[in-house]
N, C-alpha and C positions, 0 to 999 in steps of 0.2 A: 504494500500500500504506500503510495506516494502522496505527500501533502505539502502545500506551500508553507513557507515560514509565516508565523502569526505576527503580522506587522506591528501592531500596537504593543504586544507583549515583548517582542524582541527589542523594541525601542526602550520600553520602561525597564526591562531586565538589565539593560546595559547602563542606563543613564539616571534612574530615579534616585540612587544613593548619592549622586554628585550634586543634586539640586540644593541650593540655598533657599529658593522660593519655588516650591513645587506647585505649579498651576496645571499639572498634567492629569491629576487624578480625578475620577468622577464619583468618588465616595463623598458623602456629606461628612465633614470633619469627624474622623474616627474617634470613638470613645477610648479612653484609657480605662483600665480596670477600676481605678479609683473613681473616675467620673461616673461609670455605670453603677458602681456601688453606692455613691452618694445620691444619684438620681432615684434609685429604686429602694434605698434603705434596706437592702437585702444582706443577709449574713452569707455572702458568697463563699468565703473560705471555710466557714463552719460547715456549710452544706457539702462542700467538696471533701472535707475531711472524712465525712461519713460514707462517701461513695467508694464502692469497689471499682478498681480500674480494670474491669473486664470489658467485653465488647459493648455492653449496654444494650439498648433497644436497637435492633437491626434496621428497621425502617424509620426510626424516630420514635420517641416516647409517646404514649397516649396523650400527654399534655401538649406536646409539640403538634401532633396531628390535629388535635381538637382546636388549638389556637389558630393554626393555619387555615383550617376549614372555615373558620369564621370570616375570612377575607372574601369568601365567595358565596354565591346565593344557594347553590345546590350541589356542593361537593362533599360527599361523605368523608369523615376523617380517615376511613380505611383506604381511600383513594389518594391520599397524600403520601408521597414517598420522599423521604429525606435524601439529599444528595450532597456531594462535595461542591458547594456553591452552585450558582446558576450555570457555570461552565460544565459541571457534572450533570446537571439536569438537561441541558441542551444536548450534550453528548449521548446521554441515555436515550432520549427520545429519538434522535436521528439514527443512532446505532441500532435501535430496536426495530425501526420501521423502513429504513431506506435500503434498497437493493440495487445491484447493477442494472442499468437500463431504465430505472425510474426517472421521471422528470420532476425536478424541484424548481420552484420559483422563489427567489430571495429578494427582499428589499435591498437596495444598494445605493449609497454606501450603508454599511451596517456592521454589526459585530461579526468578525470574520468566520467564526465557527459556523454561522448559519448558512454559509455557501461553500466553504472549503471542506468541511467534514462530509457533506453530501457528495461533493466532487471526488473525494478520496475513496468513497465507497462505490464509485462507478456510476453515479447518477449524472444525468445531463441537467446542468443548472442554467436557468435563464435569470437575468437581472431585471428587476422591476425598479426602475430608477427614481430616486427622489429628485425633485426639481426645485432649485433654489428660487426661481421666479415664482413658484407657488408656495413659498414659505416652507420649503423642504417637504412638501407633500407629494406622494406619487399620484398618477392618473389612473382612475379606476377603469377607464376605457383601454388603457394599455394592458392592464391585468387581463381583461377579457380577450385581448389579442394573444397574450402569452399562454393562456390556459390551453391544455391539451387533454385528450381522453386519458392519457397515461400520467397526468400530473398527480404525483403522490402526496406532495406536501407544499404548502406555502409558508415561508419563514419570514417572520417580522420581529423587529426589535422595537417595543413600544413602552415608553418613549424611546426614540431612536438614539443610538450611539453611533456617530458622534454629535448629531445636530441638535438633540434635545427636543425634537418635534414629537408631539403626541397625536396619534390617529384616534379620533374620537369615536364614540359609540356608533353614531350614524354612519360614518365611513366604514367601520369594521363590519357593520351589518351588511353593507354592500359586498365586502370581501367574502363574507360567509356565503352569500348567494352564489357568487362565482365558484367558490370551492365546492359547495354542495352539488353544483351541476355536474361535477365529475367525481364526486366522492372523495375529494382530497382532504387530508388533514391540514389544520392550520396550527403551526407552532409559533407561539409569541413569547419572547423573552421580555418579561415585565419588571425588570429590576429597578427601573426608575419611575417611582410614583410621582405624578405631578402634584405640586402644591398650589397650582393655579386653579382656584375654585370655579372659574368660568369654563374649564374644560370638562366635558362629560366623558370621563374615563371609564372603561369597562374591561374586565379581564375576559380573554377570549373563551375560557371554559364556561363562562356564564352566557355566552352568545351562541355557542355551536356545539352540537353533540360530538363532533370530532375535533374540538378545540383542545389544545395542550398549552396550559399556562405554566411557564417556568419562572422562578423567582429566587431571591436569596436575601439574606440579611446584610449583604456587603455594601450596598449603595444607599438606599433610602433609610436603612436602619443602622448604618454607621458601625457595623461589626464585621468587617472583612476578615479579621484575624481568626475567627472561629470556623470559617469555611463551611457554612451551612446554607444549603439551598433546598429546593424541592420541586417536584412536579405535581400538578393538580389536573386530574383528568376524570373521565368516566371509569367505571369499574372494569370494563373490558380492556382498556388501554393500561390501567394500573397492573392488571394481571400479566399482560405482555411485558411491561417494563420490569416486573419483578424478576423474570427469568434472566434478562440481560443485566440487570443490576447486580445479581449474585456474582457475575463474572467481573464486574468493574469496580465494585465499591465495598461491599459488606456493610459497613456502618460509618457514621461520622465520629463516634467516640463519646465517652461519658461526659467529659468536660464540655465539649462543644454543644451537646444536646442540652446540658444544664444551663449554659449561658444563653442559648437560643430561647429556651423556655422563659428565662428571666426577662429577656428583651420583649418577647411576645406578650407576656402577662402584664408588662408595663408599657404596652404599645402606645397608649395615649400620651404618656409622658415623653417617650422617645420621639414621637411624631411632632409634638408641640415644640420640643427643643429644635428639631431639624427644620420644621417649617419656618421658624424665625431665622435660622441661619440662611436658608435658601432665599427667602424673600428679602431679607436685609442685604445680603451679599449681591443678589441679582439687581437690586435697585442701585447699589454702588457701581456695579459692573456696567449697567446700562449708561449711567451718567458718564462714566470714564470713556466708554466707546464713543459716545456722541461728541465728546470734546477732543478726541485723540485722532490725529491724522493717520492715514495709511492703514486703517483697520476698520472693518465693518462687520455686522453680525445680524442674522435673522435670529432674534432672541428666543431662547427656549421657553417652553411652557411650564415654568416653575419646577424644573428638574435640575439635576446637579452638573450637567455637562452642556457645553456650548461649542459651536464651530465657527471660528472667526475667519474672515477673508483678509489676507495680507497683501498689501500693495508695496512690495519690496523689490530691491534690485537683484536679489538672489532668489533661488528656488526656495520654497518653504522648508525643504529638508536642510539645505545649507543654512538658512536663516536660523532655524531652531537649534542646529548644532552650534553655530557661532554664538547665539544668544546664551546658551547654557555655559559654554566655555568662557565667555567674556563677562557674564553677569550673574550666573547661578540661577537664572529663571528657566524653569522647565515647562515646555509645552509638548504636545504630540504633533509632529508634522503631518499634514494631510496625506503625504505619501504612504503613511501607515494604513490609510483607509482607501488608497488608490485615488485620492482626490488632491492632487498637487495645487498649491496656491492658497491652502487653508491650514488651520491648526486647531486641534481640540484644546480648549481652555476650560479647565475645571475651576469654576469660580467659588466652589463651596469649601475651599481651604479655610483654616482659621482666619478670622477677619484681618488680623495684623499681617499675616503672610500674603493675603490677597491684596491689601492696599499697598504694601511695599513692593510686591511683585509687579503689580500693574504700573506703579510709578516708574520702576526700572524699565519695564517693557516699553512704556510710552517714550521714554528718553532714548532708548535704543532704536526704536523705529525711525526716529528723526534722521538718523545717520545711515540707515540701511534700507 
């Protein structure tokens, strides 16, 4: 099996430890253990002392499954499967369902897993392109032209990585109609929950009997360090996934499940904290873009990632390399998403990091 290098991960793996001002990440300011302890007032370490360090709950604890099922309208807790982050959830779904010769449609640009894993399994992948002139929305008529009788799956990242655009309920209902016409699955990576209350967001599993919602606690819930994600599906798909999951994962581990349950049981507090970070930082970021030459942005729908357009003398790859080397500001060049001329800018870093990083970036743009 051959697979392309994972552009964004290869970039971050090499460069993220060099950054003085990390504006490349799309997680909302990660919790420290002390911060999550103070927020929840939980006896984390006392609870951990009582735990046996065995495999724990293989599919996720009953508490985990119950709390995740509450995020959806009609998903039984038994149909929630814990995974190693959303990357593990996406891999599980694609590995379980895609075979050589299948046709897959993927939104593009998007999280690279959603098109290169199907390719590596022998699928024919068509790109459903986002259009900047339509606020990074795709065209539903284009999807209708791309669909085939053998289309097995449509892959979407909602909100989109890197652009931050959210496909709303009404639009997704149109996607469902197209998918249902050929019996295709719809896999939607939903790790970025929009905090823009004007957006009518809906998980795909609530809209379609063959919908697959994948998610994690890494982005919206600020806990990437525990590497916990999940799939939410109907019972038939959950049973299919179980077989493949036994080969790829076994379990997340006792500590990770404990921390996941703590976050989920205190979801309201976590989301209140993160909504303030997102909306405050987004307001600052918008004001900065509007006054800064050589940069523009179709602003995201209250999620933690943005895609800025750069008007520079160099390629976006060269610019981002030199920016990091000369100033310590880290962005992800658009080349990592096959979209040169842009960069992913994660504006949900700690506010001090954001303000100083943007100040340095604005000054650097003047001369480059």
